[in-house]
Every structure is written in C-alpha cells, then in structure tokens.
N, C-alpha and C positions, 0 to 999 in steps of 0.2 A: 504494500500500500504506500509506504514511504517513497519507494522508487517511482511509482506512478505520479505521485505528487511532485517530486523533484523534477521529473521529465516535463510535467505540465508547466511548472514555474520557469524552467529553462526555455521551453518553447515560447511561452508568453513573453519572456524577456527579449528573445530574438525578434519576435514580431513587432514588439513596441519599439525596439531600437531601429529596426529596418524602416518602420513608418517615420520615425524622426529623421533618419538620414534622407529619405526621399523628400520630405518637406524641406530640409535644409538645402538639398541640391537644387530644388526649384527656386528657392529664395536666392541662392548664389547666382544662378543663371539670370534671374530677373535683375539682380543688382549689377552684375559685371558682364554678362553676355556669354555666348557659347564658347568662344575661343579661350578665354581665361579658365572656364570650367574644365574644358578638356585638357588644358595644360596642367591645371592643378590635380586632376585625377591621374594623369600620367606621372606626375611627380610623386604621388602617393605610392605608385608601383615601383619606383626606383629602389627603395631599400630591399624589396623582395628580390629584384634582379641582382643586386649586389650580393645578397646572401646566397642565391643560387650559384653565382659565379665563384664565390669563395668555397662553397661546398664541392663544386666540380673540381676546383684546383686542389683541394685537400684530398679528394678521392683519387685523383690522378697521381699525386705525390705518394699516397699510401700504396697504390698499385705499383708504382715504380720502385719504391723502397722494398716491397715484398719480392720483386723480381731480382733485385741485386743481391748477390751472395757476398757475405763478408770475406775478407782476405784470409787465406789459410784454411778455409773449409771447402770441402768438395761436395 
C-alpha cells in the first residue's frame, strides 16, 4: 500500500512540474521570442553533451589500459 502511495505522489509531482515548465516556456517565448528560447534550450543540453563526451573518453582510456600489458609479463 505504501509503495502505491509513493508511486502516486511521484507521478503527481512529475505532472505538476511538467505543467509548470510548459507554462514557463510559453511565458519565455512570449517575452523574448522563439530564437532566444531555442538557444536557451540548446544551452541546457550542453552539460549533458559534455558528460557524454567525458564518459566516452574514460571508457576508451579504460579499454586501452586493459589492452596494454605491463612490462615483464607475458
């Protein structure tokens, strides 16, 4: 029963926050126009892009380090 209540509360929180974001984006477009809105939303995605690039770099380095054998070992 507690699990169902918790899921209901989380779902309600997501819906309420999504409704608030939709309203805010509309006000942003009304105040500044579509070009600044699209630039701002693209800028919000930049940290994710940087994290993905860092993760790929780390995975490549780990794969290369696993492939290299230490000196003196066969």
